[in-house]
N, C-alpha and C positions, 0 to 999 in steps of 0.2 A: 419524487425524491429530490429534496432541496440541496442546492449547492452548499458546500462548506465555505464559510466566509474567509477565504485566503486572499491575500493581496496578489492580484495577477500581474502587477507592473504593467508593462506594455503589451502583454499577451491578451489576445481577444478570446477568452474562453473561461470555463468554470471547472471546478473540481467537485466530484461527488464520491461518497463512500459506497462503492458498488461491489466490493470484492467478496463480501460474505465472511471474510476472516481478516483481522487487522493487519496481519503480515502481507496479505495480498493487496490490501488497500495501501499499505506503505510502499510496496513496489510500484503501485499505480500513481505515486506522487510525481512521476514523470509522464506527462501527457504526450501522446503520439510517439512512443519510444521508437528509436531507430528510424524515424521518418524526418523529412525536411522541416516539419513544423514542430519538432520536439520542444517541450517546455518543462523545465524543472520547477515544481511548486515549492521545493525546499531551497529557495534562492535567498532566503533571509531567515534569521533566527525566529522572528515573530511568527512566520508561517509555520515553522516547525512546532512551536508550542501551541499554536491555534489548531493545527492538525491533531496533535496529541490529545487536546481537550475534546475535540469533535469525535475522535475515535474511542474515547473513553479510557485512554491510557493514563492520563493525569487529570486532576481536578483544577478548578479555577484558582484555588489558593496556591498550588504548586506552580501554575503558569505565572501568577503575579510575582512570585519569588524569583523564578528563572528570568523573567523579562526585566526585572529591576536590577540585575547585576551589571557590573561594568561591561562596556560594549566589546572589549577585546575577547573575553572568554567565550561568549556565545558564538562568535564567528569561528573561533578555533574549533569549538565543539561541533558546530554545524558540519564542518568538513568530516569529522569522525562519524557523525550520523549518516552522512551520505555514503561513506565507505561501508558502513554497516548495511545500508540499503542495497548497495551493489552486491555485497556478500549474500544477502537473502535472495536477491534477484537471481543470482547464479544457481541457487537451489530450487527456487519455486517456478521460474519461468519455463524451464525445460518440461516440468510436469504438465504445464498448461498446453504444451505443444506435443504431448504424447512421447516425450523423451525422458531419459533419466539424467539427473544431475551428475556431475563428475565427482569422483572420489575426493578430489582436492576441495571442491566446494562444500561437501558434507563435512570434511575435516575442519574447515574454517568455521562452519556453523557450530560444530562440537566445541571448538575453542571459545567461541562467543558465549555459549551456554555456561561453560565453566566460569567465565568472568562475571556473570550476572548472578550466580548463586548467592553471593553476599547481600544482594538486594531483596532477598525473600526472607520472610520470617513467619512464624506461626502466631496468629492472633490468639492470645490467651483466653479471650472471652468467647470467641466463635469457633476455636479449634480449626481454623482454616488458614491456608497460606495467604499471605498478603504481601504487597510490595512496599518497601520503605519509601518515604518521601524522597524524591530525587534531589540530589545536590548538584547535579549537572544536567545538561541537555542530553548527553549520551545515556545517563542513568534513567532518564525519563522514557527511553525507548526499550528498556529491558523487557517489559511485557510483550513487545512486538517480536523480539527474538524468541521468547518462550513460545509464542503462538506459532512461529515458523516451524519450530520443532514439532509441535502438535500436528500441523498440516502435513509435515513430512512423514511422521511416524504413525499417526492415528487416523488420518482422513482417507477417504476413498479417492485415489488419484485420478480415477476415470471421470470424476465429477469436476475436476479442475480444468477449466477451459479458457479460451481467449476470445476477445471480440474481433471479428474479421475486419471491422471498420477502423478501430483505433488501436488495437493491439493490447488493450488493458486485459488483465487476467481476473478470473472470478471463480468462486465455488458455486456450482450449480446445485441448489438445494431443491429444485422442482422434483415432484414425484416421478414424472416421466422423462426426466433429463432433457427438457425441451428448451432450456435457456440457450439463446444464441448470441445476444448482444450484451454489452455491459449495461446499457440502459435503453429501454424500448423507446423512450421519448426523444432520445438523442441519436445514438447510432442506429437504433432500429428504424426510426423514421427516415434517417438519411439513407440507409441501405435500401429500404423499400422504394424510396423516391428514385434512387439511382437505377435500380432494376426496372422500374416502370419506364424510365427514360430510354434505356437501352431496348426494352421490349417494343415501345411505340416507334422508336427510330427504325428498328428492323422491319416493322410492318409497313411504314410509309416510304421506306426506301431512301430516306434522307441521310 
């Protein structure tokens, strides 16, 4: 699984789309959440539009339009996008830890859904719902809100888990529900190495 080309700034790490649902990946744009090494990947508007393209939320043309706007607007909208991420996190992260989201969190999600209805239209040729081209950074993330509703109302919550190493959340689509880590090559290898270290340490008594 290849990293998404987001600008890490001074952070020594990479970001990958491992969630299985775009709303889970959106919540995962904070690496190592609630830990000392926490890093917010949406720390600049360019990372937000780059993520949206990588996640299939918008196309390159929409990204070019959004990135070309005066610099003040994207930064103001980025704060709104991060507030939306917090709202979705409050609904989705509890599910990954076997808990239920609060009534207040669900009511906020319901309000967000009402706001994005105007961004959907029926394609007259395909007879399918489509999203209008976003005029703002916040509008670009309307499909992510819609997906969060799908995860909450239509998915099997027992398949939503979290990585014990980094705290990212994911949808376990394996047949036997065997997924444990966000990514086997990263957290899986790290966890196995740590368990091997503790096992050999206990054997040699050091």
